[in-house]
C-alpha positions in Angstrom: -1.0 -25.5 -22.5 -1.3 -22.1 -24.0 -3.3 -19.2 -22.8 -5.8 -18.6 -25.5 -8.1 -15.6 -25.5 -11.0 -17.9 -24.9 -9.6 -18.9 -21.6 -9.4 -15.4 -20.1 -10.9 -15.2 -16.7 -12.5 -12.2 -14.9 -10.9 -10.4 -12.0 -10.8 -12.5 -8.8 -10.9 -10.3 -5.7 -10.3 -13.3 -3.5 -7.4 -12.5 -1.1 -4.4 -14.6 -1.1 -4.6 -17.4 1.4 -2.9 -16.7 4.7 -1.4 -19.0 7.3 0.8 -18.5 10.3 4.5 -18.7 9.3 5.3 -21.9 11.3 2.5 -23.6 9.4 4.5 -23.0 6.2 7.8 -24.1 7.6 9.0 -20.5 8.2 10.3 -19.7 11.7 8.3 -16.8 13.1 11.5 -15.4 14.6 13.0 -15.3 11.1 10.3 -13.1 9.5 10.4 -10.8 12.5 14.2 -10.6 12.4 13.9 -9.7 8.7 11.4 -6.9 9.3 13.5 -5.5 12.2 16.8 -5.7 10.2 15.4 -3.8 7.2 14.4 -1.0 9.5 17.4 -1.0 11.8 19.9 -0.8 8.9 18.3 2.3 7.7 17.0 0.8 4.5 13.7 2.6 4.8 11.3 -0.3 4.3 7.8 0.5 3.2 6.0 -2.8 2.7 7.0 -6.5 2.9 5.2 -9.7 2.1 6.5 -13.3 2.4 4.6 -16.2 0.9 5.2 -19.9 0.6 3.3 -22.6 -1.3 1.2 -19.7 -2.6 0.1 -18.7 0.9 1.0 -15.5 2.7 3.1 -16.2 5.8 3.8 -12.6 6.8 3.0 -9.1 5.6 3.6 -5.7 7.1 3.9 -2.0 6.2 5.7 0.8 7.8 3.6 3.9 8.4 2.8 6.1 6.6 2.8 3.5 3.8 -0.1 1.1 3.4 -0.1 -2.4 2.0 -3.2 -1.6 0.0 -1.9 1.6 -1.7 -0.2 1.2 -5.1 3.2 2.8 -5.3 5.7 3.3 -8.1 7.8 0.2 -8.6 10.2 1.7 -11.2 11.9 -1.1 -13.2 9.9 -3.9 -11.7 7.5 -2.6 -14.4 9.8 -4.2 -17.0 8.7 -7.8 -16.1 5.1 -7.0 -17.0 6.3 -5.7 -20.4 8.2 -8.9 -21.0 5.1 -10.9 -20.1 3.1 -8.9 -22.6 5.6 -10.0 -25.3 5.2 -13.6 -24.1 1.4 -13.4 -24.6 1.9 -11.9 -28.1 4.3 -14.8 -29.0 1.9 -17.3 -27.6 -0.8 -15.9 -29.7 1.4 -16.1 -32.8 1.5 -12.4 -33.3 5.3 -12.1 -33.2 8.4 -14.2 -32.9 11.1 -13.5 -30.4 13.7 -13.6 -33.2 11.7 -11.2 -35.4 13.3 -8.0 -36.4 12.3 -5.4 -33.8 11.8 -2.9 -36.6 9.3 -5.1 -38.3 6.6 -4.3 -35.7 7.2 -0.5 -35.4 7.7 0.3 -39.1 11.5 0.8 -38.9 14.2 -0.6 -41.2 16.4 -1.8 -38.3 19.7 -2.0 -40.2 21.6 -3.5 -37.3 19.5 -6.6 -36.9 18.2 -6.0 -33.4 15.6 -8.6 -32.6 12.7 -8.7 -30.0 14.9 -11.1 -28.0 17.8 -8.7 -28.0 15.4 -6.1 -26.5 14.1 -8.6 -23.9 17.6 -9.5 -22.8 19.1 -6.0 -23.0 21.6 -7.3 -25.4 21.2 -4.8 -28.3 24.9 -4.2 -28.3 24.6 -0.5 -27.4 27.0 0.8 -24.8 25.9 2.4 -21.6 27.0 5.8 -23.0 24.9 5.3 -26.1 21.9 4.2 -24.1 22.1 7.4 -22.0 22.2 9.5 -25.1 19.4 7.6 -27.0 16.5 8.6 -24.8 12.9 7.3 -25.2 12.4 7.1 -28.9 12.3 3.5 -30.1 13.2 4.5 -33.6 16.4 6.2 -32.4 17.4 3.0 -30.6 17.0 0.9 -33.8 18.7 3.5 -36.0 21.8 4.0 -33.8 24.6 1.6 -34.8 25.5 -0.3 -31.6 29.1 -0.3 -30.3 29.0 -4.1 -30.1 27.4 -6.8 -32.2 23.9 -7.5 -30.9 23.8 -10.5 -28.4 27.5 -10.0 -27.4 27.3 -7.1 -24.9 24.9 -6.5 -22.0 24.2 -2.9 -20.9 21.2 -1.9 -18.8 18.8 -0.6 -21.4 15.5 1.0 -20.4 15.0 2.3 -24.0 14.9 -1.4 -25.1 12.0 -2.0 -22.8 10.3 1.1 -23.9 10.6 -0.2 -27.5 8.9 -3.4 -26.4 6.0 -1.4 -25.1 5.9 0.4 -28.5 5.7 -3.0 -30.2 2.8 -4.1 -27.9 0.9 -1.0 -28.8 1.7 -1.2 -32.5 0.5 -4.8 -32.8 -2.6 -4.5 -30.6 -3.7 -0.9 -30.9 -3.8 -0.9 -27.1 -1.7 0.5 -24.3 0.5 -2.2 -22.7 -1.6 -2.5 -19.5 -4.9 -2.6 -21.4 -3.5 -5.5 -23.4 -2.4 -7.2 -20.2 -5.7 -6.6 -18.3 -7.7 -9.6 -19.5 -4.7 -11.9 -20.0 -2.7 -11.3 -16.8 -3.9 -8.6 -14.5 -7.5 -9.8 -14.1 -6.6 -13.5 -13.6 -4.0 -12.5 -11.0 -6.5 -10.4 -9.1 -4.6 -7.1 -9.7 -7.1 -4.2 -9.6 -7.0 -1.1 -11.8 -3.4 0.2 -11.8 -1.7 3.1 -13.6 1.5 3.0 -15.7 2.8 6.5 -16.5 3.2 7.5 -20.2 6.5 8.2 -21.8 7.1 9.3 -25.4 3.4 9.0 -26.2 2.9 5.4 -25.0 3.0 3.6 -21.7 6.5 3.6 -20.3 7.0 -0.1 -20.1 10.4 0.3 -18.5 9.1 2.1 -15.4 6.0 3.9 -14.2 3.8 1.0 -13.0 2.1 1.7 -9.6 1.5 -1.6 -7.8 0.9 -2.9 -4.3 3.2 -5.3 -2.6 0.3 -7.8 -2.9 0.4 -7.3 -6.7 4.1 -8.0 -6.8 3.6 -11.1 -4.6 0.7 -12.4 -6.8 2.9 -12.0 -9.9 5.9 -13.8 -8.3 3.7 -16.6 -7.1 2.4 -17.1 -10.7 6.0 -17.1 -12.0 7.0 -19.5 -9.3 4.2 -21.8 -10.5 5.3 -21.6 -14.2 2.4 -19.3 -15.1 -0.4 -21.1 -13.3 -3.0 -19.2 -11.2 -5.5 -21.1 -9.1 -4.9 -24.2 -11.2 -5.3 -22.5 -14.5 -2.5 -21.9 -17.0 -2.6 -18.1 -17.3 0.9 -17.2 -18.7 2.5 -19.5 -21.3 4.5 -22.1 -19.3 7.4 -22.3 -21.8 7.8 -18.6 -22.0 7.8 -18.2 -18.2 10.5 -20.9 -18.0 12.6 -19.1 -20.6 12.2 -15.7 -18.8 14.4 -16.7 -15.9 17.3 -18.2 -17.9 20.5 -16.1 -17.8 20.4 -15.0 -21.4 22.8 -12.1 -20.8 26.2 -12.2 -19.0 26.2 -9.5 -16.4 29.4 -10.4 -14.7 31.0 -7.0 -15.5 27.9 -5.0 -15.0 28.5 -2.0 -12.6 25.5 -2.5 -10.4 25.1 -1.7 -6.7 28.2 -2.3 -4.6 28.7 -5.6 -2.8 30.8 -6.1 0.3 34.3 -7.6 -0.1 34.0 -11.3 -0.8 30.3 -11.1 -1.3 28.5 -12.2 -4.5 27.1 -9.2 -6.3 23.5 -9.9 -7.0 23.6 -8.0 -10.3 26.5 -10.1 -11.7 24.6 -13.4 -12.1 22.8 -12.9 -15.4 19.8 -11.3 -16.9 16.8 -13.0 -18.4 13.7 -11.6 -20.1 13.5 -8.4 -18.0 14.3 -10.2 -14.8 17.6 -10.6 -12.9 19.0 -13.9 -11.9 19.9 -14.2 -8.2 21.9 -16.3 -5.9 18.8 -18.4 -5.9 15.9 -18.0 -8.4 15.3 -14.7 -10.1 13.6 -11.4 -9.3 11.6 -8.4 -10.5 13.8 -5.4 -9.6 13.1 -1.7 -9.4 15.2 1.3 -8.4 15.7 2.0 -4.7 14.6 -1.5 -3.7 11.4 -2.5 -5.3 11.7 -6.3 -5.4 9.8 -9.5 -6.0 12.0 -12.6 -5.4 10.9 -15.9 -7.0 12.7 -18.8 -5.3 11.4 -22.0 -6.8 13.7 -24.3 -4.8 12.0 -23.2 -1.6 8.6 -22.5 -3.2 9.1 -19.1 -1.6 8.3 -15.5 -2.6 9.4 -12.3 -1.1 7.8 -9.0 -2.3 9.1 -5.7 -1.1 9.0 -2.0 -1.5 11.5 0.4 0.1 13.8 3.3 -0.5 17.6 3.0 -0.3 20.6 3.3 -2.6 22.2 0.3 -0.8 19.9 -2.3 -2.4 22.6 -4.9 -2.0 22.0 -4.6 1.7 18.3 -5.2 1.2 19.0 -8.4 -0.7 21.6 -9.4 1.9 18.8 -9.3 4.5 16.6 -11.4 2.3 19.3 -14.0 1.8 19.8 -14.2 5.6 16.1 -14.9 5.9 16.2 -17.6 3.2 19.1 -19.2 5.0 17.0 -19.4 8.2 14.2 -21.1 6.2 16.8 -23.5 4.8 17.9 -24.4 8.3 14.3 -24.9 9.4 13.7 -27.2 6.4 16.8 -29.2 7.1 15.6 -29.7 10.7 12.3 -31.0 9.5 10.4 -27.7 10.1 8.8 -27.9 6.7 7.5 -31.5 7.0 4.1 -30.3 8.1 4.2 -27.3 5.8 2.8 -28.7 2.6 0.6 -26.6 0.4 -3.0 -26.5 1.5 -5.3 -28.6 -0.6 -7.5 -25.7 -1.6 -9.6 -25.5 -4.7 -10.9 -22.4 -6.4 -13.9 -22.2 -4.1 -12.1 -22.9 -0.9 -12.0 -20.1 1.7 -8.6 -18.6 2.4 -6.6 -20.1 5.3 -6.0 -17.7 8.1 -3.8 -18.0 11.2 -5.7 -19.4 14.1 -3.8 -17.3 16.7 -1.5 -14.7 15.2 1.0 -13.3 17.6 1.1 -9.7 18.7 4.6 -9.4 17.3 3.5 -10.5 13.8 0.6 -8.0 13.9 2.6 -5.2 15.5 2.2 -1.7 13.9 5.4 -0.6 12.3 6.4 3.0 11.7 9.2 4.4 9.5 9.4 7.4 11.9 11.3 5.2 14.4 14.4 5.2 12.2 14.1 8.9 11.1 17.6 9.7 12.2 19.1 7.1 9.8 17.4 8.9 6.8 19.5 11.8 5.6 19.2 14.6 3.0 20.7 13.7 -0.4 23.4 16.0 -1.7 21.4 16.5 -4.9 19.9 20.0 -5.5 16.5 20.8 -4.1 14.5 23.9 -5.0 14.3 26.0 -1.9 12.8 29.1 -3.4 9.9 30.0 -1.2 10.7 27.3 1.4 9.4 28.1 4.9 8.5 26.3 8.1 6.4 28.3 10.5 5.0 27.4 13.9 1.2 26.8 14.0 -1.3 26.1 16.8 -1.3 22.4 16.2 2.3 22.0 14.9 3.8 23.7 11.9 2.9 25.0 8.5 5.3 24.1 5.7 5.6 26.0 2.4 7.2 23.5 0.1 8.3 24.5 -3.4 6.6 22.6 -6.1 3.9 21.4 -3.7 2.3 24.2 -1.7 1.4 24.8 1.9 1.2 21.7 4.1 0.0 21.1 7.7 2.5 19.3 9.9 1.9 17.8 13.3 3.4 15.2 15.7 1.6 12.3 14.0 1.4 11.2 10.4 -1.1 13.3 8.5 -2.2 12.4 5.0 -2.9 15.1 2.5 -4.1 15.2 -1.1 -2.5 17.9 -3.2 -3.5 18.9 -6.7 -1.2 20.6 -9.2 -0.2 20.9 -12.8 -0.7 17.7 -14.8 2.2 15.6 -15.9 3.2 16.0 -19.6 1.2 13.5 -21.7 -1.0 12.5 -18.8 -3.7 15.2 -18.3 -5.3 13.3 -15.3 -2.0 13.0 -13.4 -2.5 16.0 -11.1 -2.4 14.4 -7.6 0.1 13.9 -4.9 -0.8 11.8 -1.9 1.5 13.0 0.9 2.0 12.3 4.5 3.7 14.8 6.8 5.1 14.5 10.3 7.3 16.6 12.5 9.0 17.0 15.9 10.7 19.7 17.9 14.1 18.4 19.0 15.9 18.9 22.2 18.3 21.4 20.6 15.4 23.7 19.5 15.5 22.5 15.9 12.5 21.1 14.1 12.5 18.0 11.8 9.8 17.4 9.2 9.4 14.5 6.8 7.1 14.8 3.7 6.5 11.3 2.3 5.0 10.7 -1.1 3.0 7.6 -0.3 2.6 6.5 -4.0 6.4 6.3 -4.6 9.6 5.5 -2.7 10.4 9.2 -2.2 10.3 11.6 0.7 11.6 15.1 1.4 13.3 16.0 4.7 13.1 19.5 6.1 15.1 20.8 9.0 14.8 24.2 10.8 17.7 24.8 13.0 17.6 26.7 16.3 18.5 29.9 14.6 15.5 29.6 12.3 17.4 28.7 9.1 15.5 26.1 7.0 17.2 23.4 5.0 15.5 20.8 2.8 16.3 18.1 0.3 15.2 14.7 -1.0 16.1 11.5 0.9 16.4 10.0 -2.5 15.6 12.2 -5.5 12.9 10.9 -8.0 14.2 9.6 -11.3 13.2 12.0 -14.1 12.3 15.1 -12.2 11.0 16.4 -8.9 7.5 16.5 -7.4 6.1 16.9 -10.9 7.4 13.5 -11.8 5.5 11.9 -8.9 2.0 13.2 -9.8 -0.6 10.5 -10.5 -4.3 10.4 -11.4 -6.7 10.7 -8.5 -7.5 7.0 -8.8 -3.9 5.8 -8.0 -3.7 6.9 -4.3 -7.0 5.1 -3.5 -6.8 2.1 -1.2 -8.9 -0.9 -1.9 -9.4 -3.7 0.6 -12.0 -6.4 1.1 -14.1 -7.1 4.2 -17.1 -9.2 5.1 -18.8 -6.6 7.2 -18.6 -2.9 8.3 -19.1 -1.7 11.9 -20.0 2.0 12.2 -19.7 4.4 15.1 -22.3 7.2 15.2 -21.2 10.5 16.8 -18.4 12.1 14.7 -18.6 9.3 12.2 -22.1 9.4 10.8 -23.6 12.3 12.8 -22.2 15.6 13.8 -23.6 16.2 17.3 -20.6 18.0 18.8 -22.5 21.3 19.5 -25.0 19.5 21.8 -22.4 17.3 23.4 -20.0 20.0 24.2 -22.7 22.4 25.5 -24.1 19.8 27.9 -20.8 18.4 29.1 -19.2 21.8 29.5 -22.1 22.8 31.8 -21.7 19.5 33.7 -18.0 20.2 34.2 -18.6 23.7 35.5 -21.3 22.4 37.9 -18.7 19.9 39.3 -15.6 22.0 39.3 -14.0 20.1 36.5 -12.0 21.7 33.7 -14.2 21.5 30.6 -11.2 20.9 28.4 -10.3 17.8 30.4 -13.8 16.5 30.1 -14.0 17.1 26.4 -10.7 15.3 25.9 -12.0 12.0 27.2 -15.7 11.7 26.7 -15.8 10.9 22.9 -16.6 7.2 22.2 -17.0 6.4 25.9 -20.2 5.9 27.9 -21.0 8.8 30.1 -20.9 7.1 33.5 -17.4 5.8 32.7 -16.2 9.3 31.8 -17.6 10.6 35.0 -15.8 7.9 36.9 -12.5 9.0 35.4 -13.2 12.7 36.1 -14.5 12.2 39.7 -12.9 8.9 40.8 -14.0 9.2 44.4 -17.7 9.5 43.7 -20.0 6.4 44.1 -20.7 4.8 40.8 -24.5 4.8 41.4 -24.3 8.6 41.4 -22.5 8.5 38.0 -25.2 6.2 36.7 -28.0 8.5 37.8 -26.3 11.7 36.4 -25.6 9.9 33.1 -29.2 8.9 32.8 -30.2 12.6 33.2 -27.5 13.6 30.7 -28.8 11.0 28.2 -32.3 12.3 28.6 -31.1 15.9 27.9 -29.0 14.7 24.9 -32.0 12.8 23.5 -34.3 15.8 23.8 -31.8 18.3 22.4 -31.3 17.5 18.7 -31.2 21.0 17.3 -28.1 21.4 15.2 -27.5 17.6 14.8 -26.6 17.0 11.2 -25.2 14.2 9.1 -21.5 14.0 8.5 -20.8 14.6 4.8 -21.1 11.4 2.9 -22.8 9.5 5.7 -26.1 9.1 3.8 -24.4 7.9 0.7 -22.3 5.4 2.6 -25.3 3.9 4.4 -27.2 3.7 1.1 -24.3 1.9 -0.6 -24.0 -0.6 2.2 -27.7 -1.4 1.9 -27.7 -1.4 -1.9 -24.7 -3.7 -2.2 -26.0 -6.1 0.5 -23.0 -5.6 2.8 -23.6 -6.7 6.4 -23.3 -3.7 8.6 -24.1 -2.5 12.1 -24.1 0.6 14.3 -21.8 0.2 17.4 -22.3 3.2 19.6 -21.8 4.3 23.2 -25.2 6.0 23.1 -28.4 4.4 24.2 -30.7 3.1 21.6 -33.1 6.0 22.3 -30.4 8.6 21.8 -29.0 6.9 18.7 -32.5 6.8 17.2 -33.1 10.5 18.0 -29.8 11.6 16.5 -30.0 9.5 13.4 -33.5 10.7 12.8 -32.5 14.3 13.3 -29.6 13.9 10.8 -32.0 12.3 8.3 -30.1 9.0 8.3 -31.7 5.5 8.5 -30.9 3.2 11.4 -28.7 0.2 10.4 -30.4 -3.2 10.6 -28.2 -4.2 13.6 -27.5 -1.8 16.5 -25.1 -2.5 19.4 -25.8 0.3 21.9 -24.9 1.2 25.5 -27.3 -1.3 27.0 -26.0 -4.2 25.0 -22.5 -4.2 26.5 -21.0 -4.2 30.0 -17.9 -2.2 29.1 -17.6 0.8 26.9 -15.0 1.8 24.4 -12.0 1.6 24.4 -12.9 -1.9 25.4 -13.5 -4.0 22.3 -16.7 -5.7 23.6 -19.1 -3.6 21.5 -17.3 -4.3 18.2 -17.0 -8.0 19.0 -20.7 -8.0 19.8 -21.4 -6.4 16.4 -19.4 -9.0 14.5 -21.1 -11.8 16.4 -24.6 -10.3 15.7 -23.8 -10.2 12.0 -22.3 -13.7 12.1 -19.0 -12.5 10.7 -15.4 -13.3 11.9 -14.0 -10.3 13.7 -10.8 -10.3 11.6 -12.9 -9.8 8.5 -14.7 -6.7 9.8 -13.8 -3.1 9.2 -14.6 -0.4 11.8 -15.4 3.2 10.9 -14.6 5.5 13.9 -13.6 9.0 14.7 -12.6 9.0 18.4 -9.4 7.7 20.0 -11.4 5.5 22.3 -13.3 4.0 19.4 -10.2 3.5 17.2 -8.5 1.7 20.2 -11.5 -0.5 20.7 -11.6 -1.5 17.0 -7.9 -2.3 16.9 -8.2 -4.3 20.2 -11.0 -6.3 18.6 -8.5 -7.4 15.9 -10.3 -5.4 13.3 -9.0 -2.9 10.7 -10.1 0.7 11.4 -10.9 3.6 9.1 -10.3 6.8 11.1 -12.6 9.6 10.2 -11.8 13.3 10.6 -8.9 15.5 11.4 -8.0 14.0 14.8 -8.2 10.4 14.0 -4.6 10.0 12.8 -3.3 10.6 16.3 -4.9 7.3 17.4 -3.1 5.3 14.6 -6.0 3.7 12.8 -5.3 1.5 9.9 -6.3 4.2 7.4 -7.7 7.7 7.6 -10.2 9.7 5.6 -11.4 13.3 5.9 -15.1 12.2 6.2 -17.5 9.6 5.0 -17.3 10.9 1.4 -13.9 9.2 1.2 -15.4 5.7 1.8 -16.8 3.8 -1.2 -18.4 0.3 -1.2 -18.9 -2.2 -4.0 -19.6 -5.9 -4.0 -18.4 -7.9 -7.0 -20.7 -10.8 -7.9 -20.0 -13.7 -5.5 -17.2 -11.9 -3.7 -16.5 -10.1 -0.5 -17.4 -6.4 -0.4 -14.6 -4.1 -1.6 -14.0 -0.9 0.4 -12.2 1.8 -1.5 -10.8 4.9 0.3 -9.9 8.2 -1.1 
């Protein structure tokens, strides 16, 4: 069956089905061991997704990276270029044995074909390829050192030429051509591929999530089928994975003595053959493994030069799955009989270990500064009240604290890409026992990070962990749309104070006076009250006092707070967020530690409408950080707690949302310290849409 233009399907935002690993014949211990090994060996893992029978068995990200944020996948981009050629061939617009010059207006005196480009078998030597650069015409004009089809050399200019062919034949950039044919049917949202030589790179530059890689690999594993529909041409997908080129003498990553080198097993149409199956493969460890014999997919993003070690960890995991299969562990793990309209399968009782938050900071001492040059002109790291201030050449002045802090930085645009002005960075630092300071600056849309050290004498040293290919910070700039995170949810649960309403002046004035009246340090009081009911805060501050006294004093405090609304204003973006939730028909509720009367007074003072469902202090027996309020909100909306997103500013509220099994958007400058799922500066960074017939999509700046 071919994929004709008439069969194109719109974007499906339906998440991949999910099931506990054991239900898919994968030992839970095996996926946990894989995640732990990748980190413990210093391979700097960023995101990992394992799927079997088309269902996700395990996924995780290591802070400050996010599963939902697209990141540069380098040469894994090449596979998408190859797929575009497959669609053109399927549509009769080219033949794989056509002269490559035919489609770009070049004579092509050396007989290089489209297939030679696909298989990196143009005959050019590695030295020639390095000299050729980006221009497709130069590649076709330069006499190859070997006859085409007789010599493999890794050849990004060949892939760039394929991108040029796609644009020459269609009049569209590569990804625009792929959008209705592949990206929309796969459910891959808007993604950016960087330009190179006046066209989309093709050989690199695609920014994808680990979920995008997994969806692509699942499709390839199923010979081009997505949700029962033939999307990519089946014959071409089968041809892609054949070992068209002999790579046995390719000087790839170093293997251990006696170990099979994973780059010596052959090359297909812009995919590498493996010990089993084949893979998408990008620099520093951007992988998607397609393992048809096990109906298994592994998608991964990381940052190491020892990519053979990354694959070695994957093969150990695959071996564990094979053992489980041999023992009958897969007998009950057959693909779910789900149709296009069937709800995704979810684990009935995911373990804490599977859902554990992972943080790349834990292995910071295994990540070292590369010997490659780093611009240190103007580099400085100074102490600040809440941490440090880093002046980083090529970037600017960055705040650094003891927790991951995400920052958007604008700068000069990338050549040929006028909108590529943004860096999305995460900083974190610590003062060490010897008096030195360690700082990491992570670019969360790429595999790259800078490491800065200030020794005890005050001297500052900096460098890349792994330098970007093709430049420094300027090579990592992206359009503002790229760093955005998009995720789906069935409902949104909103805190009030600090999230929708700024009432800090009233709260701090009244609680400061209460503290002074009771001989309590106001700073201690203000550190614990946010997100917590007043009587519970009083009990913590005055533990020996009868609780009925706390209740009485809190009633008086609530009356005073309800009466004093001067200075209460809306948090920036709150009105637009509430309006969008209502307009898009998204179920939402207010979950607040305030009484209904106080919430009504403050929302009115801020000019905000009350949500249709309110869970207030009187509706729960335990206040935040207990999850009762958020669980009650989900129940009132009739939505599964796991499909809710919480929007919170306080540590207590964030802890409550996470304890409820929900994802949490942390709002404001102090939210990051409580480790929410994501952070935004304020409500202006939260956007809500609802595609027809689909779950709401929450997009974060």
